[in-house]
TORDO-778078 format. One record per residue (C-alpha): residue number from 1; residue in one letter; x, y, z. Coordinates in steps of 0.1 Angstrom, whole numbers. Layout:
BEGIN
NUM	a	X	Y	Z
...
# end
This chain:
BEGIN
1	x	1240	72	1580
2	x	1269	100	1575
3	x	1298	101	1595
4	x	1316	135	1602
5	x	1345	125	1577
6	x	1317	120	1550
7	x	1305	158	1557
8	x	1340	173	1552
9	x	1343	172	1517
10	x	1305	193	1512
11	x	1321	221	1540
12	x	1347	230	1517
13	x	1325	245	1486
14	x	1305	267	1512
15	x	1335	285	1528
16	x	1347	292	1494
17	x	1316	308	1480
18	x	1313	338	1502
19	x	1348	348	1490
20	x	1337	343	1457
21	x	1312	371	1461
22	x	1332	396	1478
23	x	1355	392	1446
24	x	1329	399	1426
25	x	1318	428	1447
26	x	1352	440	1445
27	x	1353	443	1408
28	x	1320	461	1405
29	x	1333	487	1429
30	x	1364	489	1413
31	x	1347	494	1377
32	x	1323	519	1394
33	x	1354	537	1410
34	x	1374	539	1377
35	x	1338	548	1357
36	x	1337	572	1384
37	x	1368	585	1381
38	x	1365	586	1341
39	x	1336	607	1341
40	x	1353	633	1366
41	x	1384	635	1345
42	x	1363	641	1314
43	x	1343	665	1330
44	x	1372	685	1344
45	x	1384	684	1306
46	x	1356	699	1294
47	x	1360	727	1317
48	x	1390	733	1311
49	x	1384	735	1275
50	x	1352	759	1279
51	x	1374	778	1301
52	x	1399	781	1273
53	x	1373	792	1247
54	x	1359	816	1272
55	x	1395	831	1281
56	x	1402	832	1240
57	x	1370	850	1232
58	x	1377	877	1258
59	x	1410	885	1244
60	x	1396	882	1210
61	x	1374	911	1220
62	x	1396	933	1239
63	x	1416	932	1211
64	x	1385	944	1190
65	x	1379	968	1214
66	x	1413	984	1211
67	x	1412	985	1175
68	x	1381	1003	1176
69	x	1393	1028	1200
70	x	1422	1036	1177
71	x	1403	1038	1146
72	x	1380	1061	1164
73	x	1412	1081	1177
74	x	1420	1084	1140
75	x	1389	1092	1128
76	x	1385	1126	1151
77	x	1421	1134	1145
78	x	1413	1139	1107
79	x	1383	1151	1114
80	x	1396	1181	1137
81	x	1422	1182	1109
82	x	1396	1187	1081
83	x	1378	1214	1102
84	x	1411	1235	1105
85	x	1415	1230	1072
86	x	1381	1243	1061
87	x	1384	1274	1087
88	x	1419	1284	1072
89	x	1405	1281	1034
90	x	1376	1298	1043
91	x	1400	1326	1063
92	x	1420	1327	1031
93	x	1390	1331	1010
94	x	1377	1359	1029
95	x	1410	1379	1030
96	x	1419	1374	995
97	x	1382	1388	988
98	x	1389	1419	1009
99	x	1419	1424	994
100	x	1410	1423	960
101	x	1381	1445	971
102	x	1407	1474	990
103	x	1426	1468	959
104	x	1393	1481	937
105	x	1387	1512	964
106	x	1425	1525	964
107	x	1426	1526	929
108	x	1390	1543	932
109	x	1399	1569	959
110	x	1405	1598	937
111	x	1375	1594	916
112	x	1356	1590	952
113	x	1370	1623	966
114	x	1360	1644	936
115	x	1322	1631	938
116	x	1325	1638	973
117	x	1338	1673	966
118	x	1318	1678	943
119	x	1286	1669	958
120	x	1299	1692	987
121	x	1300	1722	962
122	x	1268	1717	954
123	x	1280	1704	917
124	x	1262	1671	917
125	x	1228	1673	927
126	x	1210	1663	896
127	x	1217	1653	860
128	x	1232	1621	847
129	x	1262	1620	862
130	x	1249	1624	895
131	x	1227	1595	890
132	x	1263	1577	877
133	x	1281	1586	908
134	x	1248	1573	933
135	x	1248	1542	914
136	x	1288	1538	920
137	x	1290	1544	955
138	x	1258	1519	958
139	x	1277	1493	942
140	x	1309	1499	965
141	x	1284	1501	995
142	x	1272	1463	986
143	x	1307	1447	987
144	x	1313	1468	1023
145	x	1325	1502	1014
146	x	1317	1532	1035
147	x	1326	1570	1033
148	x	1333	1587	1067
149	x	1345	1615	1086
150	x	1323	1644	1093
151	x	1330	1677	1113
152	x	1323	1681	1148
153	x	1330	1642	1158
154	x	1359	1630	1182
155	x	1394	1628	1170
156	x	1404	1591	1166
157	x	1438	1587	1158
158	x	1428	1552	1144
159	x	1403	1568	1120
160	x	1421	1603	1116
161	x	1447	1617	1100
162	x	1456	1650	1116
163	x	1468	1674	1091
164	x	1466	1707	1114
165	x	1458	1710	1151
166	x	1449	1741	1165
167	x	1434	1751	1202
168	x	1398	1759	1211
169	x	1378	1769	1238
170	x	1345	1756	1223
171	x	1357	1719	1226
172	x	1361	1694	1255
173	x	1382	1669	1235
174	x	1398	1671	1206
175	x	1375	1670	1179
176	x	1374	1674	1138
177	x	1367	1706	1130
178	x	1374	1700	1087
179	x	1376	1676	1066
180	x	1396	1681	1041
181	x	1398	1645	1026
182	x	1368	1618	1037
183	x	1381	1583	1051
184	x	1374	1551	1032
185	x	1369	1517	1048
186	x	1359	1485	1041
187	x	1335	1470	1067
188	x	1356	1480	1100
189	x	1388	1479	1078
190	x	1403	1513	1070
191	x	1415	1518	1035
192	x	1425	1554	1041
193	x	1422	1572	1073
194	x	1401	1606	1072
195	x	1426	1638	1068
196	x	1412	1661	1091
197	x	1420	1695	1111
198	x	1415	1690	1147
199	x	1407	1712	1175
200	x	1424	1711	1207
201	x	1407	1720	1241
202	x	1427	1748	1259
# end
């Protein structure tokens, strides 16, 4: 039969066994905590990298949009300059054409006055010269030339040059009563004003 003294050595391992299990559990828990902390740190690092990448992409996009806006503004400015240049060239070309036509008309005015006077006196009714005169006036008409000035029309100082003025009770406003020389114009621009006699109301 065992005595209490013989049982004491057997009780010591039983007391130490729970301590070993607790230590093992503590080690496992520490390992789990370390792994969890490591996963959290890695996740935080990944989130930080993603956020940095998104910020970099947004910055690159903003820079690209700014450059696109700048290039668009440059293109619009160049287009406006080109449109203005074309308008100026077209205007200069038209002005040059009108000036050249005016010079031709001015050179032909004496001949055109003779044609008008001959037609008024009945000397230009038929014959080869009448046909030539008609063709000349038709050709000039195609470039915008026209003759104006007839008795009875209102006097307009921008269109008529008054050679003489006389009073009359037959008119209610200044009126052309006689045309000494017809006027010549190209479109609406006067090359030479009509030289006329004007009747003024009394």
